[in-house]
Phi, psi and omega in degrees: 000316179294325182288323175302316181294322183289326183289325176291320181272328187282313189304306174307326182285322173298322179294316176301325178272007179062038179243142181287319192207165177239124184243133171231140174223103186197180169263158180265000179274319183266329179260111173300323184297309183296327180288317185301316190280326185264328194067014184241126185260116180211140180290332182262142176302137173220176190242141168254133169225124177247129174205086183065343170217169179260149177213131168255135170242113187226168180299164176300324188295336192251352181307306193287321182297317178297320185290328183276324193255334183286167167274353189246132186282328176267093167257130179238160175248154178296337173299331180298341185247013175082035179302321183293317176294320184288335177297318178305319189270329187248352172060311176296108185307323176294321177289322173306302185301326184287329183291329173295321180297321172303313176298322178298313183291321180286327171304322183264009175062040179256108177272331181221130187228152173259141169233165171273176188311314186275014175298131183306126176298328176308305186300312187301313179300317176305306179302319181295323176295338180261021176079017179266120183288129179234127174241128181266134187228145170298135193304125179277342173289322184299324177291319184297334187279355180291319176270111185277137173288167173300326173299310184292326172300316177304316182294322178296315179299320176302321181293321179298319183300317177303306174322305183286332175296317179292326179288324175300317183296321173307308180296322182292325179294315185292318176301316179279001177283162182259154176267119186236095187055243185259003185245171175257137175235148170220139187050033178085002178244166182282141180270126185247160171304323178292329177299305184304314179293326172298319177294324183290322186284327172306307191291321184292323177295319177299333184260012173075035178230167179219159187206145174225148173080017190296146183253128168220082196247123184241140170085195182305330184289345175291359173289348169271105191301336180256010173293130187274348181089154173189156175089195184285140182274149187248145181285154176065012173238159184285141177240119174268120174254120180226110184240129179220074180291165176224131182289134188285343179262305180284339177081359185269139176282170158216167180208137178206153178219139171224146176249127182226157173230125174266110183121216178248112180298150169298142178307325181292328175297311188298308180305320174293320180293320179288334169299318182293315182297322177296312183294321177300322174295319178298321172298313182301315181303330191259352181286126177191156176302131177096350179299142170271135189292314189292337177284324178294316179302318179294329178290318173298316175308308187297321175310314183290310187296323183291326177282354175098011178260152186278150172237114186196198186253347179250316181223155181094220172273119194235004182222176176287162187291325186187179174203158179288149182232146172187241178292324175255153176292331178235113179233180180248150014269170179245167174244100187194206192285332180296150184262063176276140185263118181286144183219166180291128184099358164296135178241109180230157178271155173232103193222061177290162185200164176227137191218125181225136180309316193279336183237341180103203185249162173224127166213143180231140182215120177233163179246143180230152172254134177288132179236172180296340179258001176138253175218159175238121177281119186272011182253127186250342182298133181297169187239083180243127184281301194267132179253000000 
């Protein structure tokens, strides 16, 4: 289905620009575009070429695996183009690979190609020297990735279930902790951010997922939205849990945030929490096909200002309302100042937050999928502030 959509949408784009083909050279671990279009996972860079059909050019070592695992039937190896002989002559692997690309393009009668922003300049210069016209364009594959298929939505939902299980275990640990003065303890020892993150990561691994950058941030320093947190967790202070794991098989992410307090929260934290919860509902209510993301974001901002909170760059609501989730943790469309138009199949977060230097931050984040009737919340974990 993905390849059929790609053939339908990519060819007209190339035709409009007067371009013969689209060429990518990268690995598919770091490049979500390459993995999406090829279905082949490899840590070493390889080539994807589209001109009315899909072609993969991989190393001879990966050719058979690519034939079995990729979505593409026309798989060729660098050895097919004489890479071993060229290496004896030119020594430099980059020089050799650029010559292989020239051979491939001339064989497919490509005199003009489009490449994404990250295409290597070394290769581009060599291809131009060989008379091939190169146009750098915003990745059309990235655009294709915006609308998720049912299979993709299921993969994201499965990752989200693992995310929620890990968050539940973290919250249960915090709930079971003892209040000792201003600190939380467990089994007679201080309960730390590091301990909670380890519990989250162990749970995710048991579910076939992995995560980096997990946030367990407590107290005033949580006013920095991306501070991961460290040290002993405090009683009566908010703890932000932000977990964004990836399934190690499907490669799809999920994303969720919760804010909890073990003990009695400060009245300002409670007020912030209620405002964030209300602002999130405003976002939910406005999400539908055709909605302008900037208008949704503005409505969330207005909800905060109406509640007496600031919207700015230093304190208050200081970030966008949300972003799409898929093979990358941050995809388009987003819900923010940019005027993205939402469509059925977009999977997006709604994550308003408030941040003040004296008390810290509060953030709540759910993932929703845009449907013909509005949106469906893929997040099932409850939202209780006080434990």
